[in-house]
C-alpha positions in Angstrom: 0.0 0.0 0.0 2.8 2.4 0.7 5.1 1.6 -2.1 5.5 4.1 -5.0 5.2 1.3 -7.6 1.6 0.9 -6.5 0.7 4.5 -7.4 2.7 4.6 -10.6 1.8 1.3 -12.3 -1.3 -0.4 -13.4 -1.3 -4.2 -13.4 0.3 -4.6 -16.8 2.5 -1.6 -16.4 3.7 -3.3 -13.2 4.7 -6.3 -15.3 6.9 -4.1 -17.5 8.3 -2.4 -14.4 9.3 -5.6 -12.7 10.9 -6.8 -15.9 13.0 -3.6 -16.0 14.1 -4.2 -12.4 15.0 -7.7 -13.4 17.2 -6.5 -16.2 19.1 -4.3 -13.8 19.5 -6.8 -11.0 18.9 -10.4 -12.1 22.5 -11.2 -12.6 23.3 -10.4 -9.0 20.2 -12.2 -7.7 20.7 -15.7 -9.2 23.6 -17.8 -10.4 23.3 -21.5 -11.2 25.8 -23.9 -12.7 24.6 -27.0 -14.5 25.7 -30.7 -14.7 23.4 -32.9 -16.9 23.7 -36.2 -15.1 20.8 -38.5 -16.0 19.1 -40.4 -13.1 19.9 -43.9 -14.5 23.6 -43.2 -13.7 24.3 -43.2 -10.0 27.4 -42.3 -7.9 30.7 -41.8 -9.6 32.9 -38.7 -9.9 31.5 -38.0 -13.4 28.2 -37.0 -11.7 29.4 -34.7 -9.0 27.0 -32.1 -7.6 26.1 -29.0 -9.6 23.6 -26.3 -9.4 24.7 -24.1 -6.5 23.5 -20.6 -5.8 26.1 -17.8 -6.0 26.2 -14.0 -6.1 27.1 -14.1 -9.8 26.1 -15.9 -12.9 23.2 -15.4 -15.3 23.1 -12.4 -17.5 20.3 -9.8 -17.4 19.0 -11.3 -20.7 18.4 -14.7 -19.2 14.8 -15.7 -18.7 15.7 -16.9 -15.2 16.7 -13.4 -14.2 13.1 -12.2 -14.1 13.3 -11.2 -10.4 13.1 -7.9 -8.5 15.8 -6.0 -6.7 16.3 -7.0 -3.0 14.9 -9.7 -0.8 12.2 -9.9 1.8 13.5 -10.5 5.4 11.6 -13.4 6.8 12.4 -12.4 10.4 10.8 -9.0 9.9 7.9 -10.5 8.0 7.3 -13.1 10.7 7.4 -16.1 8.3 9.7 -17.7 5.7 8.3 -19.1 2.5 11.2 -21.7 2.4 10.3 -22.9 5.9 6.6 -23.0 5.0 7.4 -25.7 2.5 8.0 -28.1 5.5 6.6 -26.6 8.7 3.8 -29.0 9.3 1.6 -28.2 12.4 0.6 -31.4 14.2 -1.2 -29.6 17.0 -1.2 -30.7 20.7 -1.5 -34.5 20.5 -3.2 -36.7 23.0 -5.5 -39.7 23.2 -9.3 -39.7 23.8 -10.7 -42.4 26.2 -11.6 -44.6 23.3 -8.0 -44.5 21.9 -8.7 -42.0 19.1 -5.9 -39.5 18.5 -6.9 -35.9 19.4 -5.1 -32.9 17.9 -5.8 -29.5 19.4 -5.0 -26.1 17.7 -5.5 -22.5 18.5 -5.8 -20.0 15.7 -5.8 -16.2 16.4 -7.3 -14.0 13.7 -5.4 -10.7 13.4 -4.6 -7.9 11.0 -1.0 -7.5 10.0 1.0 -5.7 7.3 3.2 -8.2 5.4 5.8 -7.7 2.7 4.9 -9.7 -0.4 7.8 -8.5 -2.6 10.8 -6.4 -1.8 9.4 -3.0 -0.6 5.8 -3.9 -1.4 3.5 -4.2 1.6 0.0 -5.6 1.9 -2.5 -5.1 4.8 -3.3 -8.8 5.4 -5.9 -10.5 7.5 -4.1 -13.5 9.0 -4.4 -16.7 11.0 -1.6 -16.7 13.6 0.2 -13.8 12.0 1.1 -15.5 8.7 -0.2 -16.0 5.1 -0.9 -18.8 4.4 -2.0 -19.9 7.9 -0.5 -22.9 9.7 -0.3 -26.1 7.6 -2.4 -28.6 9.6 -1.4 -32.2 9.3 -3.1 -35.3 10.7 -4.1 -38.9 10.0 -7.4 -40.0 8.6 -9.8 -40.6 11.5 -8.0 -38.3 14.0 -10.3 -36.0 16.0 -9.5 -32.3 15.4 -10.3 -29.5 17.9 -9.5 -26.1 16.5 -10.2 -23.0 18.6 -10.6 -19.7 16.7 -9.9 -16.6 18.8 -10.9 -13.4 16.9 -8.3 -10.8 17.8 -9.2 -8.6 14.8 -11.7 -5.9 14.1 -13.8 -8.0 11.6 -15.9 -11.1 12.1 -14.3 -14.3 10.8 -14.8 -18.1 10.6 -12.8 -21.2 9.7 -14.3 -23.4 7.0 -12.6 -26.8 6.6 -13.0 -28.8 3.4 -14.0 -32.4 4.0 -16.7 -34.1 6.0 -18.0 -32.6 9.2 -21.3 -31.8 11.0 -23.2 -28.7 10.0 -22.4 -26.8 13.1 -18.7 -27.2 12.3 -19.0 -25.8 8.8 -17.8 -22.3 9.6 -20.3 -20.3 7.6 -22.8 -17.6 8.6 -25.8 -19.8 7.9 -28.0 -20.7 10.9 -26.7 -23.9 12.6 -23.4 -23.7 10.7 -21.2 -22.3 13.4 -21.9 -18.6 12.6 -19.6 -15.6 12.5 -17.0 -15.3 15.3 -17.2 -11.6 16.3 -14.2 -9.5 17.4 -13.2 -10.5 20.9 -15.1 -13.8 20.7 -14.0 -17.4 20.1 -15.5 -20.6 18.7 -14.2 -24.2 18.8 -14.5 -26.5 15.7 -14.4 -30.2 16.4 -14.7 -33.0 13.9 -13.0 -36.2 12.6 -10.4 -35.8 9.8 -12.0 -37.5 6.8 -11.4 -38.2 4.0 -7.7 -38.4 3.5 -6.3 -35.9 1.0 -4.9 -32.5 0.3 -7.5 -30.1 1.7 -7.6 -26.5 2.8 -9.4 -24.2 5.2 -10.4 -20.6 4.8 -12.5 -17.9 6.3 -16.1 -18.0 5.0 -17.3 -14.6 6.2 -18.8 -12.2 3.6 -17.5 -11.0 1.4 -15.9 -14.3 0.7 -13.5 -13.0 -1.9 -12.3 -10.2 0.4 -11.5 -12.5 3.3 -9.7 -15.0 1.0 -7.6 -12.4 -1.0 -6.7 -10.7 2.3 -5.0 -13.9 3.4 -7.3 -16.0 5.5 -6.5 -19.6 4.3 -4.2 -22.5 4.8 -3.4 -26.1 4.2 -5.2 -29.1 5.8 -3.4 -32.4 4.9 -4.9 -35.6 6.0 -2.6 -38.6 5.6 -4.2 -42.0 4.6 -4.1 -44.6 7.5 -1.6 -46.6 5.5 0.5 -43.6 4.7 2.2 -42.8 1.3 5.6 -44.0 0.1 8.5 -42.0 1.7 9.3 -38.8 -0.2 10.6 -35.3 0.2 7.4 -33.4 0.8 6.6 -29.7 0.3 3.6 -27.5 0.8 3.1 -25.0 -2.0 0.2 -22.6 -1.7 -0.2 -20.5 -4.9 -1.5 -17.1 -3.9 -1.8 -13.5 -5.1 -2.4 -10.0 -3.9 -4.6 -7.1 -5.1 -2.3 -4.3 -3.8 -4.5 -1.4 -5.0 -7.9 -3.1 -4.4 -9.2 -2.8 -8.0 -10.3 -6.4 -8.3 -7.2 -7.6 -10.1 -4.0 -9.0 -8.7 -0.6 -7.2 -9.0 1.7 -9.7 -7.2 1.6 -13.5 -7.6 3.6 -16.0 -5.5 4.0 -19.4 -3.9 3.8 -19.1 -0.1 3.2 -15.4 -0.4 6.5 -13.7 -1.4 6.9 -13.1 -5.1 10.0 -14.5 -6.8 11.2 -16.0 -3.5 12.1 -19.3 -5.0 13.9 -17.6 -7.9 16.1 -15.8 -5.4 16.4 -19.0 -3.3 16.1 -22.1 -5.4 14.5 -25.1 -3.6 17.2 -27.9 -3.1 16.3 -31.4 -4.1 18.4 -34.5 -4.7 18.5 -36.0 -8.1 16.4 -39.1 -8.4 14.6 -38.8 -5.0 10.8 -38.9 -4.9 9.4 -35.4 -4.4 5.8 -34.9 -3.3 4.2 -31.4 -3.5 0.9 -30.6 -1.8 -0.2 -28.0 -4.2 -3.2 -25.7 -3.8 -4.6 -22.7 -5.6 -5.8 -19.9 -3.3 -5.6 -17.1 -5.9 -8.7 -14.9 -5.8 -10.0 -12.9 -8.9 -8.3 -15.1 -11.5 -10.4 -18.1 -12.4 -7.5 -20.5 -13.2 -3.9 -20.9 -12.1 -1.3 -23.5 -13.2 1.9 -25.3 -12.2 4.5 -26.1 -14.8 7.9 -27.8 -14.4 11.0 -27.6 -16.7 12.9 -30.8 -17.5 10.6 -32.8 -15.2 7.4 -34.8 -15.7 5.1 -35.6 -12.8 2.1 -37.6 -11.7 -0.9 -35.7 -10.3 -3.5 -36.7 -7.7 -6.5 -34.4 -7.9 -7.5 -33.4 -4.4 -5.1 -36.0 -3.1 -8.1 -38.3 -2.3 -6.8 -41.3 -4.3 -3.8 -43.5 -4.0 -3.4 -43.8 -7.7 -2.6 -40.8 -10.0 -5.5 -39.1 -11.8 -2.9 -37.8 -14.4 0.3 -39.5 -15.3 3.5 -38.1 -16.8 2.6 -34.5 -17.4 4.5 -31.2 -16.9 1.6 -28.8 -16.5 -1.6 -28.9 -14.4 -4.3 -26.3 -14.1 -6.3 -25.7 -10.9 -9.4 -23.6 -10.5 -10.0 -21.3 -7.5 -9.8 -23.5 -4.4 -8.7 -26.6 -6.2 -5.7 -28.6 -4.9 -3.8 -31.8 -5.5 -0.6 -33.7 -5.1 2.3 -33.6 -7.5 4.9 -36.4 -7.5 8.2 -36.7 -9.5 11.8 -37.7 -9.6 14.2 -35.2 -11.3 16.4 -37.1 -13.7 19.1 -34.5 -14.2 21.1 -32.1 -12.0 21.0 -28.4 -12.5 18.7 -25.5 -12.2 15.1 -26.2 -13.4 12.3 -23.6 -13.4 8.8 -24.2 -12.0 6.2 -21.5 -12.5 2.7 -20.7 -13.6 2.1 -21.3 -17.3 0.4 -18.0 -17.5 3.1 -15.6 -18.6 1.7 -12.6 -16.7 1.6 -14.5 -13.4 5.2 -15.6 -13.9 6.3 -12.1 -14.7 4.6 -10.8 -11.6 6.2 -13.2 -9.1 5.0 -16.7 -9.6 8.4 -18.0 -10.7 10.8 -20.4 -8.9 13.6 -22.9 -9.4 14.5 -26.3 -8.2 18.2 -26.8 -7.5 18.8 -30.5 -8.3 22.0 -31.8 -7.0 23.9 -35.0 -6.2 24.4 -36.2 -2.6 27.9 -34.7 -2.7 26.6 -31.2 -3.2 23.7 -31.4 -0.8 25.2 -29.6 2.2 26.4 -26.7 0.0 23.0 -26.5 -1.8 21.3 -26.1 1.6 23.8 -23.5 3.0 23.6 -21.4 -0.2 19.9 -20.6 0.6 20.3 -20.4 4.4 18.9 -23.9 5.2 20.1 -26.4 7.7 19.9 -30.2 8.3 16.7 -29.6 10.3 14.9 -28.3 7.1 16.1 -31.4 5.4 14.8 -33.6 8.1 11.4 -32.0 8.3 11.0 -32.3 4.5 11.6 -36.1 4.8 9.7 -36.8 8.1 6.5 -34.8 7.7 4.0 -37.6 7.4 2.0 -38.6 10.5 2.0 -42.2 9.3 5.1 -44.3 8.9 5.2 -46.3 5.6 5.9 -50.0 5.7 4.7 -51.2 2.3 1.3 -49.7 2.9 0.9 -50.8 6.5 0.9 -48.5 9.5 4.1 -48.8 11.6 
């Protein structure tokens, strides 16, 4: 709201403006080396790690340099998009008398200014001070108890996708839980079914305003038998109408535009990668996810154990749609992922995977400020251990 770009540029003028900034600063923002080692070859010095981030590299003419000047400080913002990939919230866990697992959460609704691109701020409405809100994770059949405390100046709710009683639906309709007024609270309680990649969001009117202001998050329910072990990420595709004209000016994954172009996401060559992908972009009817040099399987809504699409490199999601993407990267090097809507990519929905061999893993993490803990959380996120489809 207080950035001069927002006063000077319309939506499409902002596209050209960000492109000009990219030309001036892209070379300093991103540098990636490449080593084309196919997955069928393993080990060996001929397939040493490649693709590390440096403070030099790509020329301003490179397509991958389409990033803006500067970075967003996650400490100041209160959340880090890279950590959001793996920061599952399991709640306070206990057992009910009958043996059912109970997971308890407390969400506080509040208003907060967040930085969505370097120097561009947005007056968000948040759950627990972040956009998206906490990534709830549980097992099919768990009892969830979620207390919403409204610490904001507007009425809010939480509507969970999935099965639940009417009074837990989180809508203003009579008998559906109603609006939680400022200063009040309400507790939602229901069993987590079915398994899948779900979401939650505020369902107060106007619905589009509450969603585009940031009141949404991930709700992942693991099947009782689990899924095969994988490196797992949560990617929430979102966007922001910075001048409130009914059209978005900044697009992103996990809120900060171009974050994963500045900080490519490390993955190991050949490992199974699973992305819980959801589209929370308001105002645009469709969004998409496209990978370079990688083909993936897709599980629509995540409610099946078999892919609904096989061996594709692009998938479209309508507003509120979500699913699971699975792939193994066959080559090392920098590979883009982005919306296959050029305007969205040019306005922030652009990132890179940094695919490396094991020998380059520690360096790939350190280059983007990550530690072994991030690595561990990416591999150990599931609530169900996998043993050939049986619960451990």
